[in-house]
C-alpha positions as CSV (number, residue, x, y, z in Angstrom):
1,M,-0.1,0.0,0.0
2,N,1.3,3.5,-1.0
3,N,1.2,5.8,2.0
4,K,3.2,8.6,0.3
5,K,1.4,12.1,0.7
6,T,0.9,14.2,-2.5
7,I,2.8,17.3,-3.4
8,L,1.6,19.5,-6.3
9,I,4.3,21.3,-8.1
10,V,2.9,24.4,-10.4
11,D,5.2,26.0,-12.4
12,D,5.3,26.8,-16.3
13,I,9.2,25.9,-16.7
14,E,9.7,22.2,-17.3
15,I,13.2,22.1,-15.8
16,N,11.9,23.6,-12.7
17,R,9.3,21.1,-12.0
18,M,11.9,18.2,-12.7
19,I,14.3,19.6,-10.4
20,L,11.6,19.9,-7.4
21,A,10.2,16.4,-8.4
22,E,13.8,14.9,-8.1
23,I,14.0,16.7,-4.5
24,F,10.8,15.3,-3.3
25,G,10.1,12.3,-5.5
26,D,11.8,9.7,-3.1
27,S,9.1,10.6,-0.1
28,Y,6.1,12.1,-1.8
29,H,4.2,11.2,-4.7
30,I,4.1,14.0,-7.2
31,V,1.6,15.6,-9.3
32,E,2.5,18.4,-11.7
33,A,0.9,21.5,-13.2
34,D,2.3,23.6,-15.8
35,G,0.1,26.5,-15.3
36,G,-2.4,28.3,-12.9
37,R,-5.3,26.9,-14.7
38,K,-4.4,23.2,-14.6
39,A,-3.4,23.9,-10.8
40,I,-7.0,25.3,-9.9
41,E,-8.3,22.1,-11.5
42,L,-6.4,19.5,-9.6
43,I,-6.6,21.4,-6.4
44,N,-10.4,21.2,-6.7
45,A,-10.7,17.8,-8.1
46,R,-8.4,16.0,-5.6
47,E,-8.5,15.5,-1.8
48,D,-5.0,14.2,-1.3
49,I,-3.0,17.1,-2.1
50,S,-0.6,17.9,1.3
51,A,1.4,20.9,-0.2
52,V,1.5,23.1,-3.2
53,L,4.6,24.6,-4.4
54,L,3.1,27.4,-6.5
55,D,5.2,29.6,-9.1
56,L,4.0,33.3,-9.1
57,L,5.1,34.3,-12.5
58,M,2.9,32.2,-15.2
59,P,1.6,33.0,-18.2
60,D,-1.7,31.8,-18.4
61,I,-3.0,32.4,-14.7
62,N,-0.5,33.6,-11.7
63,G,0.2,32.0,-8.4
64,L,-1.8,35.0,-7.1
65,E,-4.9,33.9,-8.8
66,V,-4.4,30.5,-7.7
67,L,-4.2,31.3,-4.4
68,K,-7.4,33.5,-4.6
69,D,-9.7,30.7,-6.1
70,M,-8.1,28.5,-2.9
71,N,-9.4,31.1,-0.6
72,R,-13.0,31.1,-2.4
73,S,-13.2,27.4,-2.3
74,G,-11.4,27.0,1.5
75,A,-8.6,24.8,0.1
76,I,-6.0,27.6,1.7
77,K,-7.5,26.2,5.1
78,R,-6.2,22.6,4.7
79,I,-3.2,22.6,2.2
80,P,0.0,24.8,3.1
81,V,1.4,26.7,-0.1
82,F,4.9,27.5,-0.7
83,L,5.8,30.3,-3.2
84,I,8.4,29.4,-5.3
85,T,9.9,32.4,-7.5
86,A,12.8,34.0,-8.5
87,A,11.1,37.5,-8.6
88,D,12.0,39.8,-5.9
89,S,8.7,41.8,-5.9
90,R,7.9,42.7,-2.2
91,E,4.6,43.7,-3.2
92,M,3.7,40.5,-4.9
93,L,5.5,38.4,-1.9
94,M,3.2,40.4,0.6
95,E,0.2,39.7,-1.2
96,G,0.9,36.1,-1.6
97,Y,1.3,36.0,2.3
98,N,-2.0,38.0,2.5
99,L,-3.6,35.1,0.6
100,G,-2.5,32.4,3.0
101,A,0.8,31.5,1.4
102,I,3.0,29.7,4.3
103,D,6.5,30.5,2.9
104,V,8.5,31.9,-0.1
105,I,10.9,29.8,-1.5
106,M,13.6,31.7,-4.0
107,K,15.3,30.2,-6.8
108,P,17.9,28.7,-7.1
109,F,16.9,25.6,-4.7
110,M,18.7,24.3,-1.9
111,A,17.6,20.9,-1.9
112,H,18.0,19.7,1.7
113,F,17.3,22.6,3.2
114,L,13.9,23.1,1.2
115,K,12.8,19.2,1.7
116,C,13.1,20.0,5.4
117,R,11.1,23.2,5.6
118,I,8.5,21.5,3.6
119,S,8.3,18.3,5.1
120,S,8.0,19.9,8.6
121,V,4.8,22.0,7.7
122,I,3.1,18.9,6.1
123,E,3.7,17.1,9.2
124,L,2.6,20.3,10.9
125,Y,-0.7,20.3,8.7
126,E,-1.5,16.5,9.1
127,Y,-1.1,16.9,13.1
128,R,-3.5,19.8,13.2
129,K,-6.1,18.0,10.9
130,E,-6.1,14.9,13.6
131,L,-6.1,17.1,16.4
132,E,-9.3,19.0,14.8
133,S,-10.9,15.7,14.2
134,V,-10.3,14.5,17.8
135,V,-11.9,17.9,18.9
136,H,-14.6,17.7,16.5
137,K,-16.0,14.2,17.6
138,Q,-15.6,15.1,21.4
139,T,-17.6,18.3,20.9
140,K,-20.3,16.6,18.9
141,R,-20.6,14.0,21.8
142,L,-20.7,16.8,24.3
143,H,-23.4,18.5,22.5
144,Q,-25.5,15.4,21.9
145,M,-25.2,14.9,25.9
146,M,-26.2,18.4,26.4
147,R,-29.0,17.9,24.2
148,S,-30.1,14.8,26.2
149,V,-29.8,17.2,29.5
150,I,-32.2,19.6,27.4
151,E,-34.8,16.9,26.4
152,V,-34.6,15.6,30.1
153,L,-35.5,19.0,31.4
154,A,-38.3,19.8,29.0
155,T,-39.7,16.7,29.4
156,A,-39.9,16.7,33.2
157,V,-41.5,20.3,32.9
158,E,-44.2,18.9,30.5
159,F,-45.2,15.8,32.9
160,R,-45.6,18.4,35.7
161,D,-47.9,20.4,33.5
162,C,-49.7,17.3,32.5
163,E,-48.5,17.1,29.1
164,S,-47.9,14.1,27.0
165,G,-44.4,14.9,26.0
166,E,-45.4,15.7,22.4
167,H,-45.6,19.8,23.2
168,V,-41.9,20.2,23.2
169,K,-41.4,18.3,19.8
170,R,-44.1,20.4,18.2
171,I,-42.6,23.7,19.6
172,C,-39.1,22.9,18.2
173,G,-40.6,21.7,14.8
174,L,-42.6,24.6,14.5
175,T,-39.9,26.8,15.4
176,R,-37.6,25.5,13.1
177,T,-40.0,25.7,10.1
178,L,-41.0,29.2,11.0
179,M,-37.6,30.5,11.5
180,T,-36.3,29.0,8.2
181,E,-39.5,30.9,6.4
182,V,-38.5,34.2,8.2
183,S,-35.0,34.0,7.4
184,N,-35.6,33.3,3.9
185,M,-38.3,36.0,3.6
186,Y,-36.7,38.8,5.4
187,P,-32.6,39.6,4.6
188,E,-32.6,41.3,8.0
189,Y,-33.3,38.3,10.0
190,R,-31.1,36.0,7.8
191,L,-29.4,33.0,9.6
192,S,-27.4,30.1,8.9
193,E,-29.0,26.8,9.0
194,E,-26.6,25.8,11.7
195,E,-28.1,28.6,13.8
196,I,-31.6,27.6,12.9
197,D,-31.0,24.4,14.2
198,K,-29.5,25.6,17.3
199,I,-32.6,27.9,18.0
200,A,-34.9,24.9,17.3
201,A,-33.1,22.8,19.8
202,S,-33.1,25.9,22.4
203,A,-37.1,26.3,22.1
204,A,-37.3,23.1,24.2
205,L,-36.2,25.2,27.1
206,H,-38.8,28.1,26.5
207,D,-41.0,26.8,29.9
208,V,-38.4,25.2,31.7
209,G,-38.7,27.6,34.6
210,K,-42.5,26.2,35.0
211,I,-40.4,23.6,37.1
212,S,-40.4,26.1,40.0
213,I,-44.2,26.8,39.8
214,P,-46.3,25.2,42.4
215,D,-48.7,22.6,41.1
216,S,-51.8,24.2,42.7
217,I,-51.2,27.2,40.1
218,L,-49.6,25.1,37.2
219,N,-52.4,22.8,36.9
220,K,-55.2,24.6,38.2
221,P,-58.5,24.1,35.9
222,G,-59.9,27.6,36.3
223,R,-58.8,31.0,35.6
224,L,-55.8,32.1,37.7
225,T,-56.0,34.9,40.1
226,A,-54.0,38.1,39.6
227,E,-51.5,37.0,42.4
228,E,-51.4,33.5,40.8
229,F,-50.7,34.9,37.4
230,D,-47.6,37.2,38.7
231,I,-46.1,33.7,40.3
232,M,-46.9,31.9,37.1
233,K,-45.0,34.9,34.9
234,Q,-42.1,34.3,37.1
235,H,-41.0,31.1,35.1
236,T,-39.5,33.3,32.6
237,V,-36.9,34.5,35.3
238,K,-36.7,31.2,37.4
239,G,-35.6,29.3,34.1
240,C,-33.1,31.5,33.2
241,E,-31.6,31.1,36.7
242,L,-32.1,27.3,36.2
243,L,-29.9,27.6,33.0
244,S,-27.2,29.6,34.4
245,S,-26.9,27.0,37.1
246,I,-25.6,24.4,34.7
247,P,-22.1,25.1,33.6
248,D,-21.8,22.8,31.0
249,I,-24.7,24.2,28.9
250,M,-23.3,27.5,29.2
251,E,-20.3,26.4,27.1
252,L,-22.7,25.3,23.9
253,G,-24.1,27.4,21.1
254,V,-27.6,26.9,22.3
255,Y,-27.2,28.6,25.8
256,S,-27.4,32.1,24.7
257,Y,-30.5,31.2,22.6
258,G,-32.0,29.3,25.3
259,Y,-31.7,31.5,28.0
260,D,-33.1,34.4,25.6
261,I,-36.0,32.4,24.6
262,C,-36.8,31.4,28.0
263,R,-36.9,34.8,29.4
264,H,-38.5,36.8,26.5
265,H,-40.8,34.1,24.8
266,H,-43.9,36.2,26.5
267,E,-42.8,39.5,25.2
268,R,-44.9,41.3,22.8
269,W,-44.3,43.5,19.8
270,D,-46.3,46.4,21.3
271,G,-44.2,45.9,24.8
272,K,-47.1,44.5,26.4
273,G,-45.4,41.3,27.4
274,Y,-43.4,40.2,30.4
275,P,-40.9,40.0,32.2
276,D,-39.0,42.9,30.9
277,G,-41.7,44.8,28.8
278,L,-39.6,44.8,25.4
279,S,-41.0,45.8,22.4
280,G,-40.3,45.6,18.7
281,D,-37.0,44.3,17.7
282,D,-35.5,44.8,20.9
283,I,-37.1,41.3,21.5
284,S,-34.7,39.0,19.6
285,I,-36.0,37.5,16.2
286,W,-35.7,33.8,17.9
287,A,-37.8,34.7,20.9
288,Q,-40.6,36.4,18.7
289,V,-40.7,33.3,16.6
290,V,-40.9,30.7,19.7
291,A,-43.5,33.0,21.1
292,V,-45.8,32.5,18.3
293,A,-44.8,28.8,17.7
294,D,-45.9,28.4,21.5
295,V,-49.3,30.5,21.4
296,Y,-50.3,28.2,18.2
297,D,-49.6,25.1,19.9
298,A,-51.1,26.3,23.1
299,L,-54.5,27.4,21.4
300,T,-54.4,24.1,19.5
301,S,-53.5,21.7,22.3
302,P,-56.1,20.6,24.9
303,R,-55.1,21.9,28.5
304,V,-56.8,21.4,31.9
305,Y,-58.5,24.7,31.5
306,K,-59.4,24.4,27.9
307,K,-60.6,22.3,25.0
308,A,-58.3,22.5,21.9
309,F,-59.1,25.0,19.2
310,S,-59.5,24.4,15.5
311,H,-56.5,25.5,13.5
312,D,-58.7,28.3,11.7
313,T,-59.8,29.6,15.2
314,A,-56.1,29.6,16.5
315,M,-55.2,31.5,13.5
316,T,-57.9,34.3,13.7
317,M,-57.0,34.8,17.5
318,I,-53.6,35.0,16.7
319,F,-53.8,37.3,13.6
320,G,-56.7,39.1,15.7
321,G,-54.2,40.3,18.8
322,E,-56.3,38.0,21.1
323,C,-53.1,36.5,22.5
324,G,-50.9,39.8,22.3
325,V,-49.5,41.7,19.3
326,F,-46.8,39.9,17.3
327,N,-44.2,41.1,14.3
328,P,-46.4,41.6,11.2
329,K,-43.5,40.0,9.4
330,I,-43.6,36.8,11.5
331,L,-47.3,36.6,10.9
332,K,-46.9,36.8,7.4
333,A,-44.3,33.8,7.6
334,M,-46.7,31.9,9.6
335,E,-49.4,32.5,6.6
336,R,-47.1,31.3,4.3
337,V,-45.9,28.3,6.3
338,M,-49.5,27.3,7.1
339,N,-50.8,27.7,3.4
340,N,-47.8,25.7,2.3
341,Q,-48.6,22.7,4.7
342,S,-52.3,22.8,3.8
343,K,-51.3,22.4,0.1
344,E,-49.1,19.6,1.2
345,N,-51.9,17.8,3.0
């Protein structure tokens, strides 16, 4: 089995490629390109290139353009590039460094010195890749563990709230769908798929503070008194206190979303929500989205104090302001989401 790593030599002068191939051929598999265009094709097509020896001055596409393409594709992050040149243009070399080149090797070549320098960098990059892989696996495992903790916390609250355990799943699912629609419709709210995934996971924590609310209030079949409602409203603040007491959750990307959602999913667009009386876009877009998702699911689900409303009734109540005032842009996205789901069904 051939375990040799691959070096790409890019130079329009054949003798230079031959010299470099001779220097590295006993230790590395050599791939050659006689110009920048061919180099770009090879870099984009192959995953096994461990280093690029790149001439700066070539007639078709010069070395700087190759570096720019590697930056666009992201290849510069995983492949060390050494500029091979006889030119002493300070400006060109500085631009090469700024584009991510590791080192500059001047012609004529000093074989032993050149081989030692490049071999050391290749080994360093390989070690870094291995380390990043280990860290990635450990981080992924930690995230999975913490998400399990989140699910357990959310489920524990649901059991106390006489729910079946499906409420959290529905909230997370609707949050993901609605947040995606809002992100697609409005550039000012644009978020990556990764961030939306974190927000959807964090939505499970929106009512975690209810674990501190007495059963007599949490499961009261009738209307709450003013004093009881004041206690119920404290679940937003109590939930944040609980999250702050779990150090490992604070290390994850979901913590800031979860904390914000937990505290602010009862805020309203007109400032008449709680606990902080925020209004408009002072409320984060993710807390606003979870608020709409939470209200819709609460209306369409049976509770100890009410029967489930139909979809149409729930939408009329939400759009009519019976559950507080929401961001009109989110309502527009909600309408589109529900219409699309109706068409699919």
